N, C-alpha and C positions, 0 to 999 in steps of 0.2 A: 504494500500500500504506500502510496506517495505520502510523504510527511505532511505537506501542506494540506492535502485533502483530508487526511486523518485528523489533523489539528482542527480544521474547520468543522468536521463532523463532531468532534469532541466538544467544541465551543457551542455548537448548535444544541447538542443534547443537554449540556449544562444550562444553557439559556432556557430551554423548555422546562427543565426541572425547576429552575429558579422562578419561572413564570407561574407554574402550578403552585409552588410553595407560597408565592406572593399573593395568589388568589385566596388561598386558605388562611394565611397569616400575614398580617401587615408587618413589614420590616423595612428599615431605611435602605434605600438604594435598590429597591425591587424593580424600578423602571429600567435598570441596566440589563435586566434579563432579555428584554426585547432587542436591545442593542446587541447583546451577545448572539442572539439568533441571527440577526441580520449580518453581523460580521462573519459568523460561521458559514452561512450560506454563500456569502461573497468569496470566502477563502476556498470553498469547494468549487465554486464556479470558475475561479481563475487558475485552478490547478490543472486545467486542460482536460478534465474528464478522466484523469488517471485512476481515480477511485473506482470507477465502474468499468474498467477494461480498456482505457485508452493506451496508446503505446508509450513506453518509457523513454 
């Protein structure tokens, strides 16, 4: 797995978890969960599709 795509996927998953926790419990900084999801998706997109079978 390409490191950039893997890192993007990890950030996206953490962002989704942070969002769900933020819906259930109010905590400072919960708005950054949406930012984490957007950054994670962007990192996956700019990794040239290597996560899903693109050429190395």
